[in-house]
N, C-alpha and C positions, 0 to 999 in steps of 0.2 A: 206210704203214709197211713198210719192207723187212725181209725175214727175215735173220737172222744166219747165218753159216756154222756148220755143225754138225760136230763132230769126235767120233766114237764116241758119237753120240746126245746130245752136250752142246751147249747153246746159250749162247754167251757173254753174251747179253742177260739170261738168267736167272741166270747165275752171279754177276754183279756185285751184284745185290741180296742174294743169299745171303751173299756175302762182307761186304757192308755190315752184315748182321745178325750177323755174327761179330765185328764191331768194326772192320772195315776201311773207311776212307773211300775215296772215289774217288781222292783224291790218293795215298794209300798204295798202292792197287792199281796206279795208274799207275807209281809209282816202282818197285815190285816187278816190274812187267812191262816196264819201260824204255820207257814211252811217255808222252805228255802227258795230264794230267788231263782236258782237254776231250774227248780221244779216248774215254776211259772213259765220260764222261757221254753222249756221242753214241751209243755202243754201248748203254748202259743204256736210253736213251730210244728206241732203234730208229731213230735218224736216219741212222746209217751202218753199213756192214758192215765188220767188222775183217779184217785180213789173217789168213791161216791161222796164221802164226807167233804172232800176238797171241792168237788163240783158244787155241792150245796153252799159252801162258804163263799165261793166266787160268785154264785148266783145271788146270794144274800147281799154281798157287797154291791153288786151291780144294781139290784133293786133299791137299795138304800140310796145310791147315787142318783137314780132316776127321780127319787122323791126329794132330793136335796137341790135347792136353787143353785143355778150355775155359779152365782157369786160366792157361794159358801164352799165350793169344791176346792181341793188343793191346787196350788199352782203347779205347772209342769216342772218336773225336776230337770 
């Protein structure tokens, strides 16, 4: 298993399941980050390393969700 790129101590492979737990499907994460759903799945499973720009997009989405009240988050798909 390969290690994912870290930005400011963040690991995209760990952020995706955290977003899933907040109600975000892999497909919704992919749309929000402007990439394909299989890319998100491969990152989550540790099969591939993401580009740095995608790591930043995932982290930005995660940070936005942390600052969003739970009642405003999307429902689980």
